[in-house]
CHARMM internal coordinates of N, CA and C (Angstrom, degrees):
IC EDIT
DIST 1 N 1 CA 1.4494
DIST 1 CA 1 C 1.5295
ANGL 1 N 1 CA 1 C 108.99
DIST 1 C 2 N 1.3039
ANGL 1 CA 1 C 2 N 116.60
DIHE 1 N 1 CA 1 C 2 N 138.68
DIST 2 N 2 CA 1.4557
ANGL 1 C 2 N 2 CA 123.10
DIHE 1 CA 1 C 2 N 2 CA 178.52
DIST 2 CA 2 C 1.5188
ANGL 2 N 2 CA 2 C 109.35
DIHE 1 C 2 N 2 CA 2 C -75.64
DIST 2 C 3 N 1.3070
ANGL 2 CA 2 C 3 N 116.30
DIHE 2 N 2 CA 2 C 3 N 131.17
DIST 3 N 3 CA 1.4600
ANGL 2 C 3 N 3 CA 120.94
DIHE 2 CA 2 C 3 N 3 CA 178.20
DIST 3 CA 3 C 1.5204
ANGL 3 N 3 CA 3 C 110.00
DIHE 2 C 3 N 3 CA 3 C -85.33
DIST 3 C 4 N 1.3059
ANGL 3 CA 3 C 4 N 115.05
DIHE 3 N 3 CA 3 C 4 N 155.38
DIST 4 N 4 CA 1.4566
ANGL 3 C 4 N 4 CA 121.09
DIHE 3 CA 3 C 4 N 4 CA 173.27
DIST 4 CA 4 C 1.5237
ANGL 4 N 4 CA 4 C 107.90
DIHE 3 C 4 N 4 CA 4 C -108.55
DIST 4 C 5 N 1.3153
ANGL 4 CA 4 C 5 N 116.13
DIHE 4 N 4 CA 4 C 5 N 169.15
DIST 5 N 5 CA 1.4538
ANGL 4 C 5 N 5 CA 119.11
DIHE 4 CA 4 C 5 N 5 CA 176.18
DIST 5 CA 5 C 1.5289
ANGL 5 N 5 CA 5 C 110.17
DIHE 4 C 5 N 5 CA 5 C -63.26
DIST 5 C 6 N 1.3285
ANGL 5 CA 5 C 6 N 117.32
DIHE 5 N 5 CA 5 C 6 N -33.61
DIST 6 N 6 CA 1.4591
ANGL 5 C 6 N 6 CA 120.98
DIHE 5 CA 5 C 6 N 6 CA 176.69
DIST 6 CA 6 C 1.5235
ANGL 6 N 6 CA 6 C 110.28
DIHE 5 C 6 N 6 CA 6 C -61.65
DIST 6 C 7 N 1.3384
ANGL 6 CA 6 C 7 N 116.62
DIHE 6 N 6 CA 6 C 7 N -43.45
DIST 7 N 7 CA 1.4649
ANGL 6 C 7 N 7 CA 121.12
DIHE 6 CA 6 C 7 N 7 CA 178.79
DIST 7 CA 7 C 1.5240
ANGL 7 N 7 CA 7 C 111.74
DIHE 6 C 7 N 7 CA 7 C -59.14
DIST 7 C 8 N 1.3188
ANGL 7 CA 7 C 8 N 116.59
DIHE 7 N 7 CA 7 C 8 N -30.44
DIST 8 N 8 CA 1.4584
ANGL 7 C 8 N 8 CA 121.53
DIHE 7 CA 7 C 8 N 8 CA -177.58
DIST 8 CA 8 C 1.5248
ANGL 8 N 8 CA 8 C 112.85
DIHE 7 C 8 N 8 CA 8 C -83.16
DIST 8 C 9 N 1.3356
ANGL 8 CA 8 C 9 N 117.10
DIHE 8 N 8 CA 8 C 9 N -6.65
DIST 9 N 9 CA 1.4569
ANGL 8 C 9 N 9 CA 120.46
DIHE 8 CA 8 C 9 N 9 CA 178.02
DIST 9 CA 9 C 1.5142
ANGL 9 N 9 CA 9 C 114.98
DIHE 8 C 9 N 9 CA 9 C 94.11
DIST 9 C 10 N 1.3291
ANGL 9 CA 9 C 10 N 116.66
DIHE 9 N 9 CA 9 C 10 N 15.67
DIST 10 N 10 CA 1.4639
ANGL 9 C 10 N 10 CA 120.50
DIHE 9 CA 9 C 10 N 10 CA 177.29
DIST 10 CA 10 C 1.5306
ANGL 10 N 10 CA 10 C 108.58
DIHE 9 C 10 N 10 CA 10 C -72.54
DIST 10 C 11 N 1.3158
ANGL 10 CA 10 C 11 N 117.05
DIHE 10 N 10 CA 10 C 11 N 140.90
DIST 11 N 11 CA 1.4647
ANGL 10 C 11 N 11 CA 121.78
DIHE 10 CA 10 C 11 N 11 CA -176.76
DIST 11 CA 11 C 1.5274
ANGL 11 N 11 CA 11 C 111.72
DIHE 10 C 11 N 11 CA 11 C -61.33
DIST 11 C 12 N 1.3266
ANGL 11 CA 11 C 12 N 115.22
DIHE 11 N 11 CA 11 C 12 N 151.78
DIST 12 N 12 CA 1.4626
ANGL 11 C 12 N 12 CA 121.11
DIHE 11 CA 11 C 12 N 12 CA -178.90
DIST 12 CA 12 C 1.5301
ANGL 12 N 12 CA 12 C 112.53
DIHE 11 C 12 N 12 CA 12 C -58.19
DIST 12 C 13 N 1.3460
ANGL 12 CA 12 C 13 N 119.50
DIHE 12 N 12 CA 12 C 13 N -44.70
DIST 13 N 13 CA 1.4727
ANGL 12 C 13 N 13 CA 117.97
DIHE 12 CA 12 C 13 N 13 CA 179.15
DIST 13 CA 13 C 1.5283
ANGL 13 N 13 CA 13 C 112.81
DIHE 12 C 13 N 13 CA 13 C -60.41
DIST 13 C 14 N 1.3151
ANGL 13 CA 13 C 14 N 117.04
DIHE 13 N 13 CA 13 C 14 N -40.34
DIST 14 N 14 CA 1.4610
ANGL 13 C 14 N 14 CA 119.62
DIHE 13 CA 13 C 14 N 14 CA 179.05
DIST 14 CA 14 C 1.5274
ANGL 14 N 14 CA 14 C 110.69
DIHE 13 C 14 N 14 CA 14 C -68.69
DIST 14 C 15 N 1.3254
ANGL 14 CA 14 C 15 N 117.69
DIHE 14 N 14 CA 14 C 15 N -38.36
DIST 15 N 15 CA 1.4684
ANGL 14 C 15 N 15 CA 120.58
DIHE 14 CA 14 C 15 N 15 CA 176.89
DIST 15 CA 15 C 1.5252
ANGL 15 N 15 CA 15 C 110.84
DIHE 14 C 15 N 15 CA 15 C -62.09
DIST 15 C 16 N 1.3234
ANGL 15 CA 15 C 16 N 116.99
DIHE 15 N 15 CA 15 C 16 N -39.89
DIST 16 N 16 CA 1.4667
ANGL 15 C 16 N 16 CA 120.25
DIHE 15 CA 15 C 16 N 16 CA 177.76
DIST 16 CA 16 C 1.5211
ANGL 16 N 16 CA 16 C 110.70
DIHE 15 C 16 N 16 CA 16 C -64.90
DIST 16 C 17 N 1.3305
ANGL 16 CA 16 C 17 N 116.99
DIHE 16 N 16 CA 16 C 17 N -41.19
DIST 17 N 17 CA 1.4701
ANGL 16 C 17 N 17 CA 120.42
DIHE 16 CA 16 C 17 N 17 CA 178.65
DIST 17 CA 17 C 1.5221
ANGL 17 N 17 CA 17 C 110.62
DIHE 16 C 17 N 17 CA 17 C -63.83
DIST 17 C 18 N 1.3159
ANGL 17 CA 17 C 18 N 117.27
DIHE 17 N 17 CA 17 C 18 N -41.92
DIST 18 N 18 CA 1.4672
ANGL 17 C 18 N 18 CA 120.46
DIHE 17 CA 17 C 18 N 18 CA 177.14
DIST 18 CA 18 C 1.5228
ANGL 18 N 18 CA 18 C 110.41
DIHE 17 C 18 N 18 CA 18 C -63.26
DIST 18 C 19 N 1.3311
ANGL 18 CA 18 C 19 N 117.08
DIHE 18 N 18 CA 18 C 19 N -44.96
DIST 19 N 19 CA 1.4640
ANGL 18 C 19 N 19 CA 121.01
DIHE 18 CA 18 C 19 N 19 CA -179.60
DIST 19 CA 19 C 1.5258
ANGL 19 N 19 CA 19 C 111.12
DIHE 18 C 19 N 19 CA 19 C -62.33
DIST 19 C 20 N 1.3339
ANGL 19 CA 19 C 20 N 116.95
DIHE 19 N 19 CA 19 C 20 N -35.08
DIST 20 N 20 CA 1.4664
ANGL 19 C 20 N 20 CA 120.43
DIHE 19 CA 19 C 20 N 20 CA 178.56
DIST 20 CA 20 C 1.5225
ANGL 20 N 20 CA 20 C 111.07
DIHE 19 C 20 N 20 CA 20 C -62.92
DIST 20 C 21 N 1.3295
ANGL 20 CA 20 C 21 N 116.48
DIHE 20 N 20 CA 20 C 21 N -27.23
DIST 21 N 21 CA 1.4682
ANGL 20 C 21 N 21 CA 121.39
DIHE 20 CA 20 C 21 N 21 CA 176.14
DIST 21 CA 21 C 1.5224
ANGL 21 N 21 CA 21 C 111.52
DIHE 20 C 21 N 21 CA 21 C -96.15
DIST 21 C 22 N 1.3489
ANGL 21 CA 21 C 22 N 115.69
DIHE 21 N 21 CA 21 C 22 N 14.10
DIST 22 N 22 CA 1.4669
ANGL 21 C 22 N 22 CA 122.59
DIHE 21 CA 21 C 22 N 22 CA 177.94
DIST 22 CA 22 C 1.5349
ANGL 22 N 22 CA 22 C 111.91
DIHE 21 C 22 N 22 CA 22 C 63.33
DIST 22 C 23 N 1.3148
ANGL 22 CA 22 C 23 N 116.36
DIHE 22 N 22 CA 22 C 23 N 33.51
DIST 23 N 23 CA 1.4658
ANGL 22 C 23 N 23 CA 122.26
DIHE 22 CA 22 C 23 N 23 CA 175.47
DIST 23 CA 23 C 1.5220
ANGL 23 N 23 CA 23 C 106.53
DIHE 22 C 23 N 23 CA 23 C -110.18
DIST 23 C 24 N 1.3232
ANGL 23 CA 23 C 24 N 116.68
DIHE 23 N 23 CA 23 C 24 N 106.21
DIST 24 N 24 CA 1.4580
ANGL 23 C 24 N 24 CA 119.99
DIHE 23 CA 23 C 24 N 24 CA -174.31
DIST 24 CA 24 C 1.5210
ANGL 24 N 24 CA 24 C 113.93
DIHE 23 C 24 N 24 CA 24 C -120.95
DIST 24 C 25 N 1.3100
ANGL 24 CA 24 C 25 N 117.50
DIHE 24 N 24 CA 24 C 25 N -17.91
DIST 25 N 25 CA 1.4600
ANGL 24 C 25 N 25 CA 121.13
DIHE 24 CA 24 C 25 N 25 CA -176.59
DIST 25 CA 25 C 1.5233
ANGL 25 N 25 CA 25 C 109.59
DIHE 24 C 25 N 25 CA 25 C -124.08
DIST 25 C 26 N 1.3240
ANGL 25 CA 25 C 26 N 117.40
DIHE 25 N 25 CA 25 C 26 N 125.64
DIST 26 N 26 CA 1.4571
ANGL 25 C 26 N 26 CA 118.88
DIHE 25 CA 25 C 26 N 26 CA 178.16
DIST 26 CA 26 C 1.5263
ANGL 26 N 26 CA 26 C 111.65
DIHE 25 C 26 N 26 CA 26 C -68.91
DIST 26 C 27 N 1.3152
ANGL 26 CA 26 C 27 N 115.48
DIHE 26 N 26 CA 26 C 27 N 150.18
DIST 27 N 27 CA 1.4613
ANGL 26 C 27 N 27 CA 120.05
DIHE 26 CA 26 C 27 N 27 CA 174.47
DIST 27 CA 27 C 1.5293
ANGL 27 N 27 CA 27 C 107.82
DIHE 26 C 27 N 27 CA 27 C -72.44
DIST 27 C 28 N 1.3227
ANGL 27 CA 27 C 28 N 117.87
DIHE 27 N 27 CA 27 C 28 N 164.80
DIST 28 N 28 CA 1.4717
ANGL 27 C 28 N 28 CA 119.20
DIHE 27 CA 27 C 28 N 28 CA 179.52
DIST 28 CA 28 C 1.5363
ANGL 28 N 28 CA 28 C 113.53
DIHE 27 C 28 N 28 CA 28 C -55.23
DIST 28 C 29 N 1.3273
ANGL 28 CA 28 C 29 N 118.06
DIHE 28 N 28 CA 28 C 29 N -42.21
DIST 29 N 29 CA 1.4677
ANGL 28 C 29 N 29 CA 119.22
DIHE 28 CA 28 C 29 N 29 CA 179.96
DIST 29 CA 29 C 1.5255
ANGL 29 N 29 CA 29 C 110.53
DIHE 28 C 29 N 29 CA 29 C -66.69
DIST 29 C 30 N 1.3259
ANGL 29 CA 29 C 30 N 118.24
DIHE 29 N 29 CA 29 C 30 N -36.50
DIST 30 N 30 CA 1.4611
ANGL 29 C 30 N 30 CA 120.91
DIHE 29 CA 29 C 30 N 30 CA 177.18
DIST 30 CA 30 C 1.5249
ANGL 30 N 30 CA 30 C 110.42
DIHE 29 C 30 N 30 CA 30 C -66.39
DIST 30 C 31 N 1.3219
ANGL 30 CA 30 C 31 N 117.36
DIHE 30 N 30 CA 30 C 31 N -42.75
DIST 31 N 31 CA 1.4635
ANGL 30 C 31 N 31 CA 121.42
DIHE 30 CA 30 C 31 N 31 CA -179.48
DIST 31 CA 31 C 1.5241
ANGL 31 N 31 CA 31 C 111.38
DIHE 30 C 31 N 31 CA 31 C -63.16
DIST 31 C 32 N 1.3129
ANGL 31 CA 31 C 32 N 116.83
DIHE 31 N 31 CA 31 C 32 N -32.10
DIST 32 N 32 CA 1.4627
ANGL 31 C 32 N 32 CA 120.01
DIHE 31 CA 31 C 32 N 32 CA 179.17
DIST 32 CA 32 C 1.5234
ANGL 32 N 32 CA 32 C 111.98
DIHE 31 C 32 N 32 CA 32 C -82.77
DIST 32 C 33 N 1.3225
ANGL 32 CA 32 C 33 N 117.50
DIHE 32 N 32 CA 32 C 33 N -34.83
DIST 33 N 33 CA 1.4601
ANGL 32 C 33 N 33 CA 121.02
DIHE 32 CA 32 C 33 N 33 CA -172.78
DIST 33 CA 33 C 1.5242
ANGL 33 N 33 CA 33 C 113.94
DIHE 32 C 33 N 33 CA 33 C -86.38
DIST 33 C 34 N 1.3088
ANGL 33 CA 33 C 34 N 117.89
DIHE 33 N 33 CA 33 C 34 N -38.43
DIST 34 N 34 CA 1.4675
ANGL 33 C 34 N 34 CA 120.91
DIHE 33 CA 33 C 34 N 34 CA -172.75
DIST 34 CA 34 C 1.5251
ANGL 34 N 34 CA 34 C 112.69
DIHE 33 C 34 N 34 CA 34 C -57.31
DIST 34 C 35 N 1.3358
ANGL 34 CA 34 C 35 N 120.21
DIHE 34 N 34 CA 34 C 35 N -47.15
DIST 35 N 35 CA 1.4722
ANGL 34 C 35 N 35 CA 117.97
DIHE 34 CA 34 C 35 N 35 CA -179.90
DIST 35 CA 35 C 1.5339
ANGL 35 N 35 CA 35 C 113.22
DIHE 34 C 35 N 35 CA 35 C -58.09
DIST 35 C 36 N 1.3153
ANGL 35 CA 35 C 36 N 117.51
DIHE 35 N 35 CA 35 C 36 N -42.32
DIST 36 N 36 CA 1.4698
ANGL 35 C 36 N 36 CA 120.44
DIHE 35 CA 35 C 36 N 36 CA 179.32
DIST 36 CA 36 C 1.5236
ANGL 36 N 36 CA 36 C 110.73
DIHE 35 C 36 N 36 CA 36 C -64.43
DIST 36 C 37 N 1.3157
ANGL 36 CA 36 C 37 N 117.22
DIHE 36 N 36 CA 36 C 37 N -41.45
DIST 37 N 37 CA 1.4611
ANGL 36 C 37 N 37 CA 120.76
DIHE 36 CA 36 C 37 N 37 CA -179.74
DIST 37 CA 37 C 1.5220
ANGL 37 N 37 CA 37 C 111.38
DIHE 36 C 37 N 37 CA 37 C -66.16
DIST 37 C 38 N 1.3286
ANGL 37 CA 37 C 38 N 116.97
DIHE 37 N 37 CA 37 C 38 N -39.09
DIST 38 N 38 CA 1.4628
ANGL 37 C 38 N 38 CA 120.05
DIHE 37 CA 37 C 38 N 38 CA 179.01
DIST 38 CA 38 C 1.5242
ANGL 38 N 38 CA 38 C 111.91
DIHE 37 C 38 N 38 CA 38 C -68.55
DIST 38 C 39 N 1.3319
ANGL 38 CA 38 C 39 N 116.88
DIHE 38 N 38 CA 38 C 39 N -21.66
DIST 39 N 39 CA 1.4639
ANGL 38 C 39 N 39 CA 121.18
DIHE 38 CA 38 C 39 N 39 CA 174.86
DIST 39 CA 39 C 1.5257
ANGL 39 N 39 CA 39 C 111.37
DIHE 38 C 39 N 39 CA 39 C -81.69
DIST 39 C 40 N 1.3387
ANGL 39 CA 39 C 40 N 116.52
DIHE 39 N 39 CA 39 C 40 N -4.19
DIST 40 N 40 CA 1.4532
ANGL 39 C 40 N 40 CA 120.97
DIHE 39 CA 39 C 40 N 40 CA 179.49
DIST 40 CA 40 C 1.5201
ANGL 40 N 40 CA 40 C 113.99
DIHE 39 C 40 N 40 CA 40 C 84.71
DIST 40 C 41 N 1.3251
ANGL 40 CA 40 C 41 N 115.98
DIHE 40 N 40 CA 40 C 41 N 12.96
DIST 41 N 41 CA 1.4585
ANGL 40 C 41 N 41 CA 119.68
DIHE 40 CA 40 C 41 N 41 CA -179.77
DIST 41 CA 41 C 1.5210
ANGL 41 N 41 CA 41 C 110.54
DIHE 40 C 41 N 41 CA 41 C -81.75
DIST 41 C 42 N 1.3246
ANGL 41 CA 41 C 42 N 116.06
DIHE 41 N 41 CA 41 C 42 N 152.91
DIST 42 N 42 CA 1.4601
ANGL 41 C 42 N 42 CA 121.60
DIHE 41 CA 41 C 42 N 42 CA 172.07
DIST 42 CA 42 C 1.5199
ANGL 42 N 42 CA 42 C 107.72
DIHE 41 C 42 N 42 CA 42 C -75.33
DIST 42 C 43 N 1.3274
ANGL 42 CA 42 C 43 N 116.09
DIHE 42 N 42 CA 42 C 43 N 152.56
DIST 43 N 43 CA 1.4566
ANGL 42 C 43 N 43 CA 118.99
DIHE 42 CA 42 C 43 N 43 CA -176.33
DIST 43 CA 43 C 1.5145
ANGL 43 N 43 CA 43 C 110.26
DIHE 42 C 43 N 43 CA 43 C -145.38
DIST 43 C 44 N 1.2916
ANGL 43 CA 43 C 44 N 115.30
DIHE 43 N 43 CA 43 C 44 N 137.11
DIST 44 N 44 CA 1.4511
ANGL 43 C 44 N 44 CA 122.39
DIHE 43 CA 43 C 44 N 44 CA 169.12
DIST 44 CA 44 C 1.5177
ANGL 44 N 44 CA 44 C 105.26
DIHE 43 C 44 N 44 CA 44 C -119.88
DIST 44 C 45 N 1.3275
ANGL 44 CA 44 C 45 N 116.17
DIHE 44 N 44 CA 44 C 45 N 108.91
DIST 45 N 45 CA 1.4635
ANGL 44 C 45 N 45 CA 120.70
DIHE 44 CA 44 C 45 N 45 CA -177.88
DIST 45 CA 45 C 1.5132
ANGL 45 N 45 CA 45 C 111.01
DIHE 44 C 45 N 45 CA 45 C -105.03
DIST 45 C 46 N 1.3126
ANGL 45 CA 45 C 46 N 115.59
DIHE 45 N 45 CA 45 C 46 N 135.76
DIST 46 N 46 CA 1.4569
ANGL 45 C 46 N 46 CA 120.99
DIHE 45 CA 45 C 46 N 46 CA 178.80
DIST 46 CA 46 C 1.5228
ANGL 46 N 46 CA 46 C 107.92
DIHE 45 C 46 N 46 CA 46 C -123.23
DIST 46 C 47 N 1.3204
ANGL 46 CA 46 C 47 N 115.74
DIHE 46 N 46 CA 46 C 47 N 122.38
DIST 47 N 47 CA 1.4628
ANGL 46 C 47 N 47 CA 121.44
DIHE 46 CA 46 C 47 N 47 CA 177.38
DIST 47 CA 47 C 1.5211
ANGL 47 N 47 CA 47 C 107.85
DIHE 46 C 47 N 47 CA 47 C -156.58
DIST 47 C 48 N 1.3101
ANGL 47 CA 47 C 48 N 115.39
DIHE 47 N 47 CA 47 C 48 N 159.54
DIST 48 N 48 CA 1.4582
ANGL 47 C 48 N 48 CA 120.68
DIHE 47 CA 47 C 48 N 48 CA -178.78
DIST 48 CA 48 C 1.5214
ANGL 48 N 48 CA 48 C 111.16
DIHE 47 C 48 N 48 CA 48 C -64.57
DIST 48 C 49 N 1.3186
ANGL 48 CA 48 C 49 N 115.45
DIHE 48 N 48 CA 48 C 49 N 157.86
DIST 49 N 49 CA 1.4531
ANGL 48 C 49 N 49 CA 122.28
DIHE 48 CA 48 C 49 N 49 CA 175.00
DIST 49 CA 49 C 1.5281
ANGL 49 N 49 CA 49 C 109.29
DIHE 48 C 49 N 49 CA 49 C -58.11
DIST 49 C 50 N 1.3350
ANGL 49 CA 49 C 50 N 116.05
DIHE 49 N 49 CA 49 C 50 N 137.54
DIST 50 N 50 CA 1.4566
ANGL 49 C 50 N 50 CA 120.91
DIHE 49 CA 49 C 50 N 50 CA 177.00
DIST 50 CA 50 C 1.5144
ANGL 50 N 50 CA 50 C 114.65
DIHE 49 C 50 N 50 CA 50 C 86.26
DIST 50 C 51 N 1.3354
ANGL 50 CA 50 C 51 N 117.83
DIHE 50 N 50 CA 50 C 51 N 13.06
DIST 51 N 51 CA 1.4594
ANGL 50 C 51 N 51 CA 119.76
DIHE 50 CA 50 C 51 N 51 CA -177.34
DIST 51 CA 51 C 1.5222
ANGL 51 N 51 CA 51 C 113.86
DIHE 50 C 51 N 51 CA 51 C -100.00
DIST 51 C 52 N 1.3304
ANGL 51 CA 51 C 52 N 118.11
DIHE 51 N 51 CA 51 C 52 N 5.76
DIST 52 N 52 CA 1.4579
ANGL 51 C 52 N 52 CA 120.47
DIHE 51 CA 51 C 52 N 52 CA 174.40
DIST 52 CA 52 C 1.5144
ANGL 52 N 52 CA 52 C 115.63
DIHE 51 C 52 N 52 CA 52 C 91.55
DIST 52 C 53 N 1.2985
ANGL 52 CA 52 C 53 N 117.53
DIHE 52 N 52 CA 52 C 53 N 28.00
DIST 53 N 53 CA 1.4641
ANGL 52 C 53 N 53 CA 119.38
DIHE 52 CA 52 C 53 N 53 CA -179.80
DIST 53 CA 53 C 1.5232
ANGL 53 N 53 CA 53 C 112.27
DIHE 52 C 53 N 53 CA 53 C -65.74
DIST 53 C 54 N 1.3032
ANGL 53 CA 53 C 54 N 118.09
DIHE 53 N 53 CA 53 C 54 N -31.04
DIST 54 N 54 CA 1.4579
ANGL 53 C 54 N 54 CA 119.07
DIHE 53 CA 53 C 54 N 54 CA 179.59
DIST 54 CA 54 C 1.4963
ANGL 54 N 54 CA 54 C 108.95
DIHE 53 C 54 N 54 CA 54 C -89.73
END
COOR INIT
IC SEED 1 N 1 CA 1 C
IC BUILD
């Protein structure tokens, strides 16, 4: 199942801002990284250019 930013624990205001820009589904690197970052963990993410790391 595809996760949403809401599923990942992103705040409602930020989810609304993303939706306003038609961004509703996190990329695979975002889906893997966001939960760890929200837990306050350090992260080194490696993914190809253009995969949504920023």
